[in-house]
C-alpha positions as CSV (number, residue, x, y, z in Angstrom):
1,M,153.7,-29.4,122.4
2,T,153.6,-33.1,121.8
3,E,156.7,-33.0,119.6
4,D,158.7,-30.8,122.0
5,L,157.8,-33.0,125.0
6,N,158.7,-36.2,123.1
7,K,162.1,-34.7,122.1
8,T,162.7,-33.8,125.7
9,M,161.8,-37.2,127.0
10,N,163.8,-39.1,124.3
11,S,166.9,-37.1,125.0
12,E,166.7,-37.2,128.8
13,S,164.9,-40.5,129.5
14,V,168.1,-42.1,130.6
15,A,169.2,-39.3,132.8
16,I,166.1,-38.4,134.7
17,S,164.7,-40.5,137.4
18,A,161.3,-42.3,137.4
19,S,160.1,-39.6,139.9
20,A,161.1,-36.8,137.6
21,L,159.5,-38.5,134.6
22,A,156.3,-39.1,136.6
23,R,156.1,-35.4,137.4
24,T,156.7,-34.4,133.7
25,I,154.0,-36.7,132.5
26,A,151.6,-35.5,135.3
27,A,152.2,-31.9,134.2
28,A,151.5,-32.8,130.5
29,L,148.2,-34.4,131.5
30,N,147.3,-32.1,134.3
31,E,147.0,-35.2,136.4
32,P,147.5,-35.0,140.2
33,N,148.0,-38.7,140.8
34,I,151.8,-38.7,140.5
35,P,152.3,-41.8,142.6
36,L,150.2,-43.9,140.2
37,I,152.1,-42.6,137.2
38,H,155.4,-43.4,139.0
39,R,154.1,-47.0,139.7
40,I,153.3,-47.4,136.0
41,I,156.8,-46.3,135.0
42,T,158.3,-48.7,137.5
43,V,156.2,-51.7,136.3
44,V,156.2,-51.2,132.5
45,G,159.3,-49.1,132.0
46,P,159.8,-45.5,130.7
47,E,159.6,-46.4,127.0
48,R,156.2,-48.1,127.2
49,T,155.0,-45.3,129.5
50,Q,156.0,-42.8,126.9
51,A,154.1,-44.7,124.3
52,F,151.0,-44.6,126.5
53,L,151.5,-40.8,126.8
54,N,151.8,-40.4,123.1
55,S,148.6,-42.3,122.5
56,T,146.8,-40.2,125.1
57,L,148.0,-36.9,123.7
58,E,146.9,-38.0,120.2
59,L,143.5,-39.0,121.6
60,E,143.2,-35.6,123.3
61,A,144.0,-33.8,120.1
62,Q,141.1,-35.7,118.4
63,G,138.6,-34.5,121.1
64,G,139.3,-36.9,123.9
65,A,137.5,-40.1,125.1
66,M,134.2,-40.7,126.9
67,T,133.7,-42.8,130.0
68,S,132.4,-46.3,129.6
69,K,128.9,-45.0,130.4
70,E,129.2,-42.3,127.7
71,D,127.9,-39.8,130.2
72,R,131.0,-37.6,130.4
73,K,134.4,-37.0,128.9
74,R,137.5,-38.6,130.5
75,T,140.2,-36.3,131.8
76,P,143.5,-36.6,130.1
77,G,144.9,-38.5,133.1
78,G,141.8,-40.7,133.1
79,S,142.4,-41.5,129.4
80,F,146.0,-42.3,130.1
81,F,145.2,-44.7,133.0
82,Y,142.4,-46.3,130.9
83,L,144.9,-47.0,128.0
84,V,147.3,-48.5,130.5
85,R,144.6,-50.7,132.1
86,K,143.3,-52.2,128.9
87,T,146.8,-52.8,127.4
88,V,149.1,-54.2,130.1
89,A,149.3,-57.9,131.0
90,T,147.4,-59.2,134.0
91,S,150.5,-59.6,136.1
92,E,151.4,-56.0,135.4
93,H,147.9,-54.8,136.1
94,R,148.0,-56.5,139.6
95,Q,151.3,-54.7,140.3
96,I,149.9,-51.3,139.3
97,W,146.5,-51.7,140.8
98,P,146.9,-54.3,143.5
99,P,143.6,-55.9,144.9
100,P,142.2,-54.0,147.9
101,R,143.4,-55.3,151.2
102,K,141.0,-56.5,153.9
103,K,140.1,-54.3,156.8
104,T,141.7,-55.3,160.1
105,G,139.1,-53.6,162.2
106,E,136.6,-50.8,162.5
107,G,138.0,-47.7,160.8
108,S,141.3,-49.3,159.7
109,E,142.2,-50.5,156.3
110,G,145.2,-51.0,154.0
111,V,146.8,-53.8,156.1
112,A,146.2,-57.5,155.3
113,T,144.2,-59.3,157.9
114,V,146.3,-61.9,159.7
115,R,144.3,-63.9,162.2
116,P,146.4,-65.4,164.9
117,K,146.0,-69.1,165.5
118,P,144.0,-69.9,168.7
119,V,146.3,-71.0,171.4
120,A,144.8,-73.3,174.0
121,L,145.2,-72.5,177.6
122,T,147.4,-74.7,179.7
123,W,146.0,-76.1,182.9
124,E,148.6,-74.1,184.9
125,Q,147.1,-71.0,183.4
126,V,143.6,-72.3,184.0
127,S,144.1,-72.6,187.7
128,A,145.0,-68.9,188.1
129,L,142.3,-67.7,185.8
130,V,139.6,-69.7,187.6
131,Q,140.6,-68.0,190.9
132,Q,140.3,-64.6,189.2
133,A,136.8,-65.5,187.7
134,K,135.6,-66.7,191.1
135,E,136.3,-63.3,192.6
136,A,133.1,-62.0,191.0
137,P,130.8,-64.9,190.1
138,G,127.6,-64.3,188.2
139,E,124.3,-66.1,188.9
140,A,123.4,-69.2,187.0
141,K,119.6,-69.3,186.8
142,T,119.5,-73.0,185.8
143,V,122.0,-75.7,186.9
144,K,121.3,-79.2,185.4
145,I,123.1,-82.2,184.2
146,T,121.7,-84.9,181.9
147,L,123.1,-88.5,182.0
148,I,121.9,-91.1,179.5
149,G,123.0,-94.7,179.8
150,R,122.5,-98.1,181.5
151,P,123.5,-98.6,185.2
152,L,125.1,-101.9,186.1
153,K,124.5,-102.0,189.9
154,I,121.5,-100.7,191.8
155,I,121.8,-100.0,195.6
156,K,118.4,-99.8,197.2
157,Q,117.7,-97.8,200.2
158,A,114.5,-97.0,202.1
159,E,113.7,-93.8,200.2
160,C,116.0,-93.9,197.2
161,V,118.3,-95.9,195.0
162,I,122.0,-95.2,194.3
163,L,123.7,-96.1,191.1
164,S,126.8,-94.9,189.3
165,M,127.3,-93.8,185.7
166,K,130.6,-92.9,184.1
167,G,130.7,-90.3,181.4
168,K,132.3,-90.8,178.0
169,E,135.7,-89.4,177.3
170,P,135.3,-85.9,175.9
171,G,135.3,-85.3,172.1
172,A,136.6,-82.3,170.2
173,F,136.2,-78.8,171.7
174,P,136.3,-75.3,170.1
175,K,139.8,-74.1,169.4
176,G,141.4,-72.1,172.2
177,L,139.9,-74.1,175.0
178,P,142.2,-76.1,177.3
179,T,142.7,-79.7,176.2
180,P,141.1,-82.1,178.8
181,P,143.7,-84.4,180.4
182,A,143.6,-88.1,179.7
183,N,141.1,-90.2,181.7
184,S,139.1,-87.1,182.5
185,A,135.6,-88.7,182.3
186,I,133.8,-88.3,185.5
187,T,132.0,-91.2,187.3
188,W,128.8,-89.9,188.9
189,A,127.0,-91.3,191.9
190,V,123.4,-90.8,191.1
191,F,120.6,-90.6,193.8
192,I,117.1,-91.3,192.5
193,A,114.0,-91.2,194.7
194,N,112.2,-94.6,194.8
195,K,109.0,-93.2,193.3
196,Q,110.8,-92.0,190.2
197,W,112.9,-95.2,190.0
198,E,109.8,-97.4,190.0
199,K,108.5,-95.8,186.8
200,V,111.5,-97.0,184.8
201,A,112.8,-100.0,186.6
202,A,110.7,-102.6,184.9
203,S,111.4,-101.3,181.4
204,L,115.2,-101.3,182.1
205,D,114.9,-104.8,183.5
206,K,113.0,-106.3,180.6
207,Q,114.5,-104.5,177.7
208,P,118.3,-104.6,177.5
209,E,118.3,-101.9,174.8
210,D,116.5,-99.4,176.9
211,K,118.5,-96.6,178.5
212,L,118.0,-94.4,181.6
213,I,117.6,-90.7,181.2
214,V,118.5,-88.8,184.4
215,E,118.3,-85.0,184.8
216,G,119.5,-83.6,188.1
217,Y,121.6,-81.2,190.1
218,P,125.4,-82.0,190.0
219,L,127.5,-81.3,193.1
220,L,130.9,-82.2,194.6
221,K,130.9,-83.6,198.2
222,D,134.1,-84.7,199.9
223,G,135.7,-85.4,196.5
224,M,132.7,-87.3,195.2
225,A,130.8,-86.3,192.0
226,V,127.1,-86.6,192.9
227,V,123.9,-86.1,190.9
228,L,120.6,-85.6,192.8
229,A,118.0,-86.7,190.3
230,Q,115.1,-84.3,189.6
231,S,113.8,-86.3,186.7
232,C,114.1,-90.0,185.8
233,K,112.9,-91.5,182.5
234,S,113.8,-94.2,180.0
235,V,114.4,-93.8,176.3
236,L,111.9,-96.5,175.2
237,L,109.2,-95.2,177.6
238,E,109.6,-91.7,176.2
239,Q,109.4,-93.0,172.6
240,A,106.2,-94.9,173.4
241,A,104.7,-91.8,175.1
242,R,105.4,-89.6,172.1
243,A,104.0,-92.2,169.7
244,Q,100.8,-92.4,171.8
245,K,100.4,-88.6,171.7
246,T,100.8,-88.5,167.9
247,G,98.5,-91.4,167.3
248,G,101.4,-93.6,166.1
């Protein structure tokens, strides 16, 4: 059978197509994976494929080959593919058995994953989206802003002091968010009850390196950004309190 098949392939290899040759080899090996055989012919050529077939048929005539675990005999097709795998160059191997492609989502595979680059929203888009979001607002259980820094001017009133603190210009944000416009740092008018202010005033006065820590409720009133302080501390006083607790 081997001799007859080789004669047929030698005499007709030029005339028959790769598809027909793949079917002929598949029939000789009783191998159903015709597309893989066709790919091997396309990559290594019909002559080398014929040589792999000859080696496989000779191996089968000698009793066949075992799997790498030696737990079962390879099928003729399995032996053929094994001979190809261990013989062809790395570049040819990648063409015949390309690396598996990443999954693009649940239940889908076979297509390379292409992640689109995040596109930041424009502020024109933001305006419309904010209006949509405000149609069904959720409930924020906690609303608080923290300001840390040194005030320059203190305005004293009967029950409170008022000072202003300007935020830093924003740093980097996660990709996809709208880019803050230039000069977007907010200047806050901070209202602090006298009782709270008196706890930190002396430390801020005497120690230029000390900083105020204000936690409070932020709001907008007539175009003004206001913080009503709920907690007022200083960095150095907080450090001293922690050191005292730990015995330092």
